[in-house]
Each structure stands twice: as C-alpha cells, then as structure tokens.
C-alpha positions in Angstrom: 8.8 -2.9 74.2 12.6 -2.9 74.2 12.6 -5.9 71.8 10.9 -3.8 69.1 14.0 -1.7 68.9 16.7 -2.6 66.3 20.0 -3.4 67.8 23.0 -1.1 67.0 25.9 -3.0 65.5 28.6 -1.3 67.6 29.2 -1.4 71.3 29.2 2.4 71.4 25.9 2.5 69.7 24.3 0.0 72.0 25.6 2.1 75.0 24.1 5.2 73.4 20.7 3.6 72.9 20.7 2.1 76.4 21.5 5.6 77.9 18.5 7.1 76.2 16.3 4.3 77.5 17.6 4.7 81.0 17.5 8.5 81.2 15.3 9.9 78.4 15.0 13.2 80.1 18.8 13.7 79.7 18.8 12.7 76.0 19.1 14.9 72.9 17.7 13.3 69.8 18.4 15.2 66.5 17.3 14.3 63.0 18.0 15.5 59.5 14.9 16.3 57.4 15.3 15.4 53.7 16.1 11.7 53.2 15.7 11.0 56.9 12.3 12.2 58.1 11.1 12.8 54.5 11.7 10.8 51.3 13.9 12.5 48.7 11.8 14.0 45.9 12.6 15.8 42.6 11.0 19.0 43.8 12.2 19.9 47.4 9.1 22.0 48.0 7.0 18.8 47.7 8.9 17.0 50.4 6.8 15.8 53.3 7.7 13.6 56.3 6.9 9.9 56.1 3.3 9.4 57.2 4.4 7.7 60.4 7.1 10.2 61.3 4.9 13.0 62.6 3.1 10.8 65.1 6.3 9.3 66.3 7.8 12.8 66.8 4.8 13.9 68.7 5.0 10.9 71.1 8.8 11.5 71.6 8.5 15.2 72.2 7.1 14.7 75.7 9.4 11.9 76.6 13.0 13.0 75.8 14.8 16.0 77.1 15.5 17.6 73.7 14.1 16.7 70.3 15.5 18.6 67.3 15.6 18.7 63.5 18.8 20.0 62.0 18.5 20.7 58.3 20.0 22.7 55.5 16.6 24.0 54.7 15.4 27.4 56.0 13.9 26.7 59.4 10.5 28.2 58.6 10.3 26.0 55.5 11.1 22.9 57.5 8.3 23.8 60.0 5.8 24.4 57.2 6.6 21.3 55.2 6.9 19.1 58.2 3.7 20.3 59.8 5.7 21.0 63.0 4.0 24.3 64.0 2.2 22.8 67.0 5.2 20.9 68.3 6.3 23.6 70.7 9.0 21.4 72.3 10.7 20.7 69.0 13.8 22.7 68.1 14.4 23.3 64.4 17.9 24.4 63.4 17.7 25.5 59.8 20.5 26.6 57.4 22.9 24.3 59.3 22.3 26.1 62.5 22.2 29.7 61.3 18.5 29.8 61.9 16.4 28.6 64.8 12.7 28.0 65.3 11.1 27.1 68.6 7.6 27.5 69.9 6.7 29.8 66.9 9.7 32.1 67.3 12.2 32.3 64.4 15.6 33.8 64.8 17.8 34.4 61.8 20.9 36.5 61.1 21.4 38.4 57.8 23.2 36.3 55.2 26.9 37.2 54.5 27.6 39.3 51.4 29.2 36.4 49.6 25.8 34.8 49.1 24.5 37.8 47.1 27.7 37.7 44.9 27.1 34.0 44.2 23.5 34.5 43.5 24.4 37.1 40.8 27.2 35.0 39.2 25.6 31.6 39.3 23.5 31.7 36.1 26.6 32.6 34.1 28.7 29.9 35.7 26.1 27.3 34.9 25.9 28.5 31.3 29.6 28.5 30.8 29.9 25.0 32.3 27.2 23.6 29.9 25.0 22.5 32.7 22.4 20.0 31.4 18.9 21.1 30.9 16.9 20.4 34.1 19.7 21.7 36.4 18.2 24.2 38.7 19.1 26.5 41.6 17.3 26.5 45.0 17.7 29.8 46.7 17.7 29.3 50.5 18.4 32.9 51.4 21.6 32.1 53.3 22.8 29.6 50.7 22.2 28.5 47.2 21.9 24.8 46.1 22.5 23.6 42.6 20.4 20.5 41.9 21.0 18.0 39.0 18.4 15.4 39.9 16.0 16.6 37.1 18.7 16.7 34.4 19.2 14.0 31.7 22.6 13.0 33.3 22.3 13.8 37.0 25.6 12.3 38.2 27.6 13.4 35.2 26.3 17.0 35.4 27.1 17.1 39.1 30.7 16.0 38.5 31.1 18.5 35.6 29.9 21.4 37.8 32.0 20.5 40.9 35.1 22.4 39.8 33.4 25.6 38.6 31.2 25.7 41.7 34.2 25.2 44.0 35.9 28.1 42.3 32.8 30.3 42.5 32.3 29.6 46.2 36.0 30.3 47.0 35.9 33.6 45.2 32.9 34.7 47.4 34.3 33.4 50.7 31.9 30.5 50.8 32.2 26.7 50.7 30.7 24.3 48.1 29.4 21.1 49.8 28.2 18.1 47.8 25.1 16.1 48.6 22.7 13.7 47.0 22.8 15.1 43.4 23.2 18.6 44.7 26.1 21.0 45.5 25.3 23.7 48.1 27.2 27.0 48.3 27.1 28.3 51.8 29.0 30.2 54.5 32.1 28.5 56.0 31.7 27.0 59.4 28.1 26.2 59.0 27.4 22.4 59.3 25.3 20.0 61.2 28.1 19.0 63.4 28.7 22.4 64.8 24.9 23.0 65.1 24.6 19.7 67.1 27.4 20.4 69.4 26.1 24.0 70.0 22.7 22.7 70.9 24.2 20.0 73.2 26.3 22.7 75.0 23.1 24.7 75.6 20.9 21.8 76.7 23.6 19.8 78.5 22.3 16.3 77.8 24.0 13.0 78.9 23.3 11.1 75.7 23.2 12.4 72.1 21.6 10.7 69.1 21.8 11.9 65.5 20.1 10.4 62.4 20.9 11.4 58.8 21.2 10.1 55.3 23.6 12.3 53.3 27.2 13.6 53.0 26.1 16.8 54.8 25.4 14.6 57.8 28.9 13.4 58.2 29.9 16.4 60.4 27.1 15.5 62.8 28.3 11.9 62.9 31.7 13.4 63.7 30.2 15.5 66.4 28.7 12.4 68.1 32.2 10.8 68.0 33.6 13.9 69.6 30.9 13.7 72.3 31.7 10.0 73.0 35.4 10.9 73.3 34.5 12.8 76.4 33.1 9.7 78.0 29.4 10.4 77.3 27.2 8.1 75.3 26.0 8.7 71.8 24.4 6.9 68.8 24.6 7.6 65.1 21.8 6.3 62.8 21.9 6.1 59.0 18.7 6.4 56.9 20.1 4.2 54.2 19.8 4.7 50.4 21.5 3.4 47.3 22.6 6.9 46.4 24.9 7.5 49.5 26.8 4.7 51.2 29.4 6.6 53.2 27.1 7.3 56.1 26.1 3.6 56.4 29.8 2.6 56.8 30.2 5.0 59.8 26.8 4.5 61.5 26.1 2.6 64.6 22.7 1.7 63.3 21.4 1.5 59.7 17.7 1.5 58.9 15.8 1.5 55.6 15.2 5.1 54.7 12.6 7.4 56.2 10.3 4.4 56.8 12.9 2.8 58.9 13.5 6.0 60.8 9.8 6.4 61.5 9.7 2.8 62.8 12.7 3.4 65.0 11.2 6.6 66.5 7.9 4.8 67.1 9.6 1.8 68.7 11.7 4.2 70.9 8.6 6.0 72.0 6.9 2.7 72.8 9.8 1.6 74.9 9.8 4.9 76.8 6.0 4.8 77.3 6.2 1.3 78.8 7.0 1.3 82.5 10.0 -0.8 83.5 9.1 -4.1 85.1 
C-alpha cells in the first residue's frame, strides 16, 4: 500500500514519487549496484545483492517502463554477480555507460589507449608512493580502480595516493575519480549522470528515479536535477552509509543501505500491484 512507502523529505522528491505511482509505465528507475543493491565488501568479486533486492527487481520489471542498473562495474560482471541473466526487461549500463547489457546481448566499445598506458605504469606509481600493503588494483578493462579498503590505513593510503593517481590519469588522458576507499582511473566524460540522461533520451520517460550511495553517484543526482529543471518530475534516493555523507545531504529520500533500498523497491512494487480504490 502507499502508506508502506517512505516519504521523501523534499517537495520535488514527493512529486517524483507520486509521478511514478500515477504513471509507472512512463517511469525510469535506475540504481547503482555496489552499496545500493549490494552491500560493500572487501572483495568486489564477492559482492551480491541484498537477499530481498532480486525479488523486488523482478516484481518491478513488469510494472515500470524502464528498470536499469548503472554501475562502474563491467556490465557482464554485474549481470553475473547480480543473478540478472533472466531479467530480460532490465537494462544494465556498465563502465559508467560505456557498456550495455539487455536480454542477453552485450555491447562494448574498445577501451581507449590511455587505459593500457595506465595499466602498465600503475605498479610503479604505487611502489613510488609507498602504498600500504593490502592496496590492490581492480582491472575493469575500460578502467582501473585502486582499492585501499584492505590496507592497514585505508583512509590515509587513499589520501596519499590521490595526487600521484591524479597525475598518472592526466598523463594518459584519463580522469581519477574517488569513491568509497577507491580511486578509479577511467575515460573522461564517462559518468552515471551522462549514462542516465542518455538512457532517458532513448526511453523518453516522464519521471526519472535514481538511487546510489557513493561519490560516483553525484553526477546521476545532478542529472535528475537537470531533468527536473525541464519541468519533469524526478526523485533521488541515497543508500546511506557512515563512509559517505555527501549524497545524503543532496538526496530527496535517504534509506538505510541496501536493506533500505530493497524495502523501498518492495514497497513500491506493492503499491503498483495494488489497484487504486
């Protein structure tokens, strides 16, 4: 029922949620993967969606116009870890929109040459910067992510690496983007905001919803604000954590991590499955 849904704290957010409830077929709901659908774990390859998330997504996939996951992960990896292979209505935009998976079909361009240059130089840069033991590199194909979560001093190591990684990225024509105890080196112009607006331009929804948890989701929040500036409704949702607070400040609705996101999706599905009186 409608009362099961949490109430957005902003008027714009309430308008966005009401628009989804009124016309779900004209809604685009997009979600981040790590920290939003799936809890953050030390080993990204062990990440799995919250147990209630998959069922809620399955219910929603037949109720809203477009359901999407927008992630920095490779699209095929998100499909595999999420168990999404049978969700043929779900759109997965991986590598911040560079890759797309839908109904078993994956499209992916070749990575820019700067990625190969960074891949070769990165071990030396980490050694010269005295990266703490436990710092490791995740090779995403189109990007490389330097994680410090497993190191003895995660926050201090991340701060120490920020300058050298910024310089390395710039030398290769890439950008270095910080996240939750990670810095990702990736092509310019690839972010969740541009991916969200591109999908919206393709699907032509009326209302747009985005849920995320990290600094990398700020561009998508900005995209929702851009959407609303045109007179169309939108809603931003923060999957809150103690590690990142910037998103919560900007969100229309704040919920308690992936468990809260799963509850929100289930409540929304329940509201849409219940005929109006």
